[in-house]
C-alpha positions in Angstrom: -58.5 101.6 247.4 -57.4 98.0 247.5 -53.9 97.5 248.8 -51.8 94.4 247.9 -48.8 93.6 250.1 -46.4 91.3 248.3 -42.8 90.0 248.6 -42.9 89.4 252.3 -43.0 86.6 254.8 -46.4 86.6 256.5 -47.1 85.2 260.0 -50.0 82.9 259.4 -50.9 79.8 261.3 -48.0 80.4 263.7 -45.4 80.2 260.9 -43.9 82.7 258.4 -45.0 81.9 254.9 -44.4 83.5 251.5 -48.0 84.9 251.1 -49.6 88.0 249.6 -52.2 90.0 251.5 -55.1 92.0 249.9 -56.7 94.8 252.0 -59.9 96.7 251.3 -62.2 98.8 253.4 -60.2 98.3 256.5 -60.2 94.5 256.4 -58.0 91.7 255.1 -59.9 90.3 252.1 -57.5 87.6 251.0 -54.3 85.9 252.0 -52.8 83.7 249.3 -49.5 82.8 247.5 -50.6 84.9 244.5 -53.3 87.5 244.2 -54.6 89.6 241.3 -53.0 93.0 240.8 -55.7 94.8 238.7 -56.6 98.1 240.3 -54.5 97.5 243.4 -51.9 99.7 244.9 -49.0 97.3 245.3 -46.6 97.5 248.2 -43.4 95.5 247.6 -42.1 94.4 251.0 -38.7 93.2 249.8 -38.5 90.3 252.3 -40.1 92.1 255.2 -41.9 90.1 257.8 -45.6 90.8 258.3 -47.1 90.3 261.7 -50.4 91.3 263.4 -50.0 94.8 264.7 -48.4 95.1 268.2 -50.5 96.0 271.2 -49.2 97.9 274.2 -51.6 97.4 277.2 -49.7 99.9 279.4 -49.2 103.3 277.8 -49.4 106.9 279.3 -50.7 109.4 276.7 -51.0 112.2 279.3 -54.0 113.9 277.7 -56.1 115.4 279.2 -54.2 117.2 281.9 -50.6 116.8 281.1 -50.2 117.6 277.4 -46.8 119.2 277.9 -45.5 115.7 278.5 -47.4 113.9 275.7 -50.6 114.2 273.6 -52.8 111.6 272.0 -51.5 112.8 268.7 -47.7 112.6 269.6 -48.1 109.4 271.6 -50.0 107.5 268.9 -47.6 108.7 266.2 -44.8 107.2 268.3 -46.9 104.0 268.6 -47.3 103.8 264.9 -43.6 104.3 264.3 -42.9 101.5 266.8 -45.3 99.0 265.0 -48.2 99.4 267.5 -51.7 99.4 266.1 -53.5 99.5 269.5 -52.8 100.9 272.9 -54.5 100.7 276.3 -54.2 104.1 277.9 -53.6 104.5 281.6 -56.0 106.6 283.7 -53.6 108.9 285.7 -54.9 111.9 284.0 -56.8 115.1 284.9 -59.6 114.5 285.2 -59.1 110.9 286.2 -61.5 108.8 284.1 -63.5 107.6 287.2 -66.9 108.4 285.6 -68.3 108.7 282.1 -68.2 112.5 282.4 -64.6 112.4 283.4 -63.8 109.9 280.6 -65.4 112.0 277.9 -62.5 114.5 277.3 -60.1 111.6 276.8 -62.5 109.9 274.4 -62.9 113.2 272.4 -59.1 113.5 272.1 -58.8 109.9 271.0 -61.5 110.3 268.4 -60.0 113.5 267.1 -56.2 112.8 267.2 -55.4 109.1 267.5 -53.3 107.5 264.7 -53.8 104.0 266.1 -56.6 102.3 268.1 -56.7 103.5 271.8 -58.6 101.8 274.5 -58.7 103.9 277.7 -58.7 102.2 281.1 -61.2 103.3 283.7 -60.0 104.1 287.2 -60.5 101.7 290.1 -61.1 104.4 292.7 -62.3 108.0 292.5 -59.4 110.3 291.6 -57.1 107.3 292.0 -57.1 108.1 295.7 -57.7 104.6 296.9 -60.9 105.4 298.8 -64.3 105.3 297.2 -64.7 103.1 294.1 -65.0 104.8 290.7 -68.3 104.5 288.8 -67.1 101.2 287.4 -70.5 100.0 286.2 -71.1 103.1 284.1 -67.6 103.0 282.7 -67.6 99.3 281.8 -69.0 99.7 278.3 -66.2 102.1 277.3 -63.1 100.5 278.8 -61.1 97.2 278.5 -60.4 97.1 282.2 -59.8 99.1 285.4 -56.6 100.3 286.9 -55.2 102.9 289.4 -51.8 102.8 287.7 -49.3 105.0 289.4 -50.4 103.8 292.8 -51.3 100.5 294.4 -54.7 100.2 296.0 -53.6 100.1 299.7 -56.8 98.9 301.3 -57.4 95.2 301.0 -61.1 95.8 301.6 -61.3 98.3 298.8 -59.5 96.0 296.4 -61.8 93.1 297.3 -64.9 95.3 296.6 -63.3 96.4 293.3 -62.6 92.8 292.3 -66.2 91.7 293.1 -67.6 94.5 291.0 -65.1 93.9 288.1 -66.1 90.2 288.2 -69.7 91.1 287.8 -68.9 93.5 285.0 -66.6 90.9 283.3 -63.7 93.3 283.2 -60.1 92.7 284.5 -58.4 94.6 287.2 -54.9 95.8 285.9 -53.0 96.3 289.2 -50.1 98.5 289.9 -48.8 96.5 292.9 -47.0 98.7 295.5 -47.3 98.4 299.2 -46.5 101.9 300.3 -45.8 100.8 303.9 -42.8 99.0 302.6 -41.3 101.9 300.7 -38.1 103.7 301.8 -38.7 107.5 301.8 -37.0 109.1 298.8 -36.2 105.8 297.0 -34.8 106.2 293.5 -33.4 102.8 292.5 -33.7 99.1 293.4 -32.5 98.2 296.9 -29.5 96.3 295.6 -25.8 96.5 294.8 -26.0 99.8 292.9 -27.9 101.5 295.7 -25.4 100.4 298.3 -22.4 101.3 296.3 -23.7 104.8 295.5 -25.4 105.5 298.9 -28.8 105.8 297.3 -32.2 105.0 299.0 -33.5 101.8 297.5 -36.9 100.3 296.7 -37.3 96.9 298.4 -38.7 94.1 296.1 -41.2 93.3 298.8 -43.1 96.5 298.1 -44.2 94.9 294.9 -44.5 91.2 295.6 -46.3 91.5 298.9 -49.2 93.3 297.2 -49.2 90.7 294.4 -49.4 88.0 297.1 -52.4 89.9 298.8 -54.2 90.3 295.5 -53.8 86.7 294.4 -55.6 85.7 297.6 -58.4 88.1 296.7 -58.6 86.5 293.3 -59.1 83.2 295.0 -62.0 84.7 296.9 -63.6 86.7 294.1 -62.8 84.9 290.8 -61.9 88.3 289.2 -59.7 88.4 286.1 -56.5 90.0 287.4 -53.6 91.4 285.5 -50.4 92.4 287.2 -48.8 95.5 285.7 -45.0 95.9 285.1 -43.8 92.9 287.0 -40.1 93.4 288.1 -39.2 90.9 290.8 -38.4 87.2 290.9 -40.8 86.8 293.9 -43.7 88.2 291.9 -42.8 85.8 289.1 -43.0 82.8 291.4 -46.3 83.9 292.9 -47.9 84.4 289.5 -46.5 81.1 288.2 -48.1 79.3 291.2 -51.4 81.1 290.7 -51.5 80.1 287.1 -50.7 76.5 288.0 -53.6 76.7 290.5 -55.9 77.7 287.6 -56.6 81.2 288.8 -57.5 83.9 286.2 -54.1 85.7 286.7 -52.0 87.3 283.9 -49.2 89.7 283.9 -46.9 91.9 281.8 -43.3 93.1 282.1 -41.3 95.7 280.2 -38.4 95.7 277.8 -36.2 97.4 280.4 -36.9 94.7 283.0 -36.1 92.0 280.5 -32.9 93.5 279.0 -31.3 95.5 281.9 -30.4 95.1 285.5 -29.2 97.5 288.2 -25.6 96.9 287.1 -26.5 98.9 283.9 -27.7 102.0 285.8 -26.2 105.5 285.3 -27.0 108.6 287.4 -29.3 109.9 284.7 -33.1 110.4 284.8 -33.6 108.1 281.9 -32.8 105.2 284.2 -35.5 106.1 286.8 -38.9 104.4 286.7 -41.4 102.7 289.0 -40.9 99.9 289.7 -37.1 100.3 289.3 -34.8 98.2 287.2 -33.8 95.4 289.6 -31.0 92.8 290.0 -29.6 90.4 287.4 -31.4 87.6 289.2 -34.7 89.4 288.8 -34.0 90.1 285.1 -33.1 86.4 284.4 -36.3 85.3 286.3 -38.4 87.5 284.0 -36.8 86.1 280.9 -37.4 82.6 282.1 -41.0 83.5 282.9 -41.5 84.9 279.4 -40.2 81.6 278.0 -42.5 79.4 280.1 -45.6 81.6 279.6 -45.8 83.0 283.1 -45.3 86.4 281.6 -48.0 86.9 279.1 -47.4 90.4 277.7 -44.5 92.8 277.0 -45.7 96.3 277.7 -43.6 99.4 277.5 -45.1 101.5 280.3 -44.4 104.4 278.0 -44.4 107.3 280.5 -43.1 110.5 279.0 -42.1 113.6 281.0 -40.6 116.9 280.0 -36.9 117.2 279.5 -36.6 119.3 282.7 -38.5 116.7 284.8 -36.0 114.1 283.7 -32.9 116.2 284.0 -32.3 115.9 287.7 -30.4 112.6 287.9 -31.6 109.5 289.7 -32.5 111.3 293.0 -34.5 114.2 291.5 -36.1 113.0 288.3 -39.7 111.9 288.0 -40.4 108.2 287.5 -41.1 107.1 284.0 -39.3 106.3 280.7 -40.5 106.1 277.1 -40.4 103.0 275.0 -42.9 102.8 272.1 -40.5 103.6 269.3 -37.6 101.4 270.4 -39.3 98.4 272.1 -39.2 95.9 269.2 -35.7 96.7 267.9 -34.3 96.4 271.4 -36.2 93.1 272.2 -35.1 91.6 268.9 -31.5 92.6 269.3 -31.1 91.8 273.0 -33.2 88.6 273.3 -33.9 87.1 269.9 -30.6 87.8 268.1 -28.7 86.5 271.1 -30.7 83.2 271.1 -32.2 83.8 274.5 -35.9 84.0 273.4 -37.5 82.8 270.2 -39.0 85.4 267.9 -42.4 83.7 268.2 -42.4 84.1 271.9 -41.8 87.9 271.6 -44.5 88.2 269.0 -47.0 86.3 271.1 -46.3 88.7 273.9 -46.7 91.7 271.6 -49.5 90.7 269.2 -51.5 87.8 270.5 -51.7 87.6 274.3 -52.6 91.2 274.9 -55.6 90.9 272.6 -56.7 87.7 274.3 -56.4 89.0 277.8 -58.2 92.3 277.2 -60.5 90.9 274.5 -59.4 93.3 271.8 -60.1 92.7 268.1 -57.5 91.4 265.6 -54.4 89.4 266.2 -54.7 87.0 263.2 -53.7 87.5 259.6 -56.6 85.9 257.8 -59.7 86.9 255.7 -62.2 89.1 257.5 -59.8 90.3 260.2 -59.0 94.0 260.7 -56.2 95.2 258.5 -54.0 96.1 261.5 -50.5 95.0 260.4 -46.9 95.6 261.1 -44.0 95.0 258.7 -40.6 94.3 260.2 -37.1 94.4 258.8 -35.0 91.9 260.8 -31.7 92.9 259.2 -31.5 96.7 259.6 -28.6 97.9 261.8 -29.3 101.2 263.6 -29.0 103.1 266.8 -31.7 104.1 269.3 -31.8 107.9 268.8 -34.3 109.6 271.1 -33.8 113.0 269.3 -35.7 111.5 266.4 -38.7 110.2 268.4 -42.2 111.3 267.6 -43.0 111.1 271.3 -42.6 114.4 273.2 -40.6 112.3 275.7 -37.0 111.5 275.1 -35.9 109.6 278.3 -35.1 106.0 277.5 -32.5 103.8 279.1 -31.8 102.4 275.6 -30.5 105.7 274.2 -27.5 105.1 272.0 -28.0 101.3 271.9 -27.2 99.6 268.7 -30.0 97.5 267.3 -30.4 95.0 264.4 -34.0 95.4 263.4 -36.6 98.0 262.6 -40.3 98.6 262.0 -40.7 99.6 258.3 -44.5 99.9 258.0 -47.6 100.0 260.2 -51.2 99.8 258.9 -54.3 100.5 261.0 -57.7 99.8 259.6 -56.0 99.4 256.2 -54.4 102.8 256.3 -50.7 103.3 256.3 -50.0 105.2 259.5 -46.2 104.7 259.3 -44.2 105.8 257.4 -46.2 109.1 257.5 -47.2 110.5 254.2 -46.7 107.3 252.2 -49.7 107.1 249.8 -49.6 104.4 247.1 -51.7 104.9 244.1 -53.7 102.3 242.1 -51.8 100.3 239.5 -48.5 101.6 241.1 -45.8 99.9 243.1 -44.0 101.2 246.1 -41.1 99.3 247.5 -40.5 99.4 251.2 -36.9 98.5 252.3 -34.6 100.0 254.9 -36.8 103.0 255.4 -36.7 104.2 251.8 -39.4 104.7 249.1 -38.0 103.0 246.1 -40.2 105.1 243.8 -38.8 108.5 244.8 -35.5 107.3 246.3 -36.1 109.5 249.3 -36.4 108.7 252.9 -39.8 107.9 254.2 
């Protein structure tokens, strides 16, 4: 069935334009000011903004091994509701995808249950234990890159060997940077003002940036494409900025919580505990500046769901990890764009364009022949972040209860409407999408 999206502003050629989009057989077949309606199912966007589907290059889907926290089905449903059409899934699973055999259960779950595109990382080391290298050569055809996310690779020699092999395989290393020798036992927050005021063990910024520093030197030696995960410190920003100026193949991501919060916003609640921790106002401001000048390439949620019990033990006792897929864009728009701190185009580049370029994923442009992976935004829809309504099995977000001024109102993957669920236009009919309601039935979608 041919779909026709009309009445929206389409991001095309770097600008929003009043264009219509025709979609057929999973592809964009035409983009024009006026397209024929005959035989098409018409979706009236009512001044929505159409952008290439978001990509999250750092998501934990927890399956196989930890399906009580999240599944491929629940995690990708959350992604669709958040406007994401593609995810890169982290490898801290059971089994760890350190060989094709160990990757197979994850691939089967993705093929069976995924509502959006999912690209699974391969591990850097066997079992993510930091010792022997994973079977990277055999994994390379199936993965966008390699990561031991959840732990930094402690051995410089092991990371050098991994980078040399990744360079040969033309795959990036996506590094969780954490020098365990610099960690305070039992840390639960950033080593800053909040930690001192409340007598809590803190995580020193050096535990991150020292390993970034080490790895950038290894990039100089190996020429490996290198991507720094969840950057949180101003020192890491400075190192990455200098590496880029030097011409090294270094990229990075940060998360909405690092851009929008600081340790002055913390509460003694598990929804504020993650690794790396939310850091100082100076770190937050450095990350915003780095997003503006292009040092930060991507915004990734590090969506890391846990059970309610695992997040119920306050800052000291809860597991590290928060969820973010379903509220990332509304929060970013409200906190950064609406306040005039960051242009919308910068946010969209970090969500739609740069992730695809770095990890060589398809799509990212709204033009004829491209995959019909699209997100429709309402930039004037007040609401509240309400975790109780999340599709994710995880509920712990530091943004719970925050007022927001924008929303995702439709997501298409491969030309199929994956959000709102159950919305099925018919040929020669028109469905209007506005503020979360189906104008045809008048009911919520």
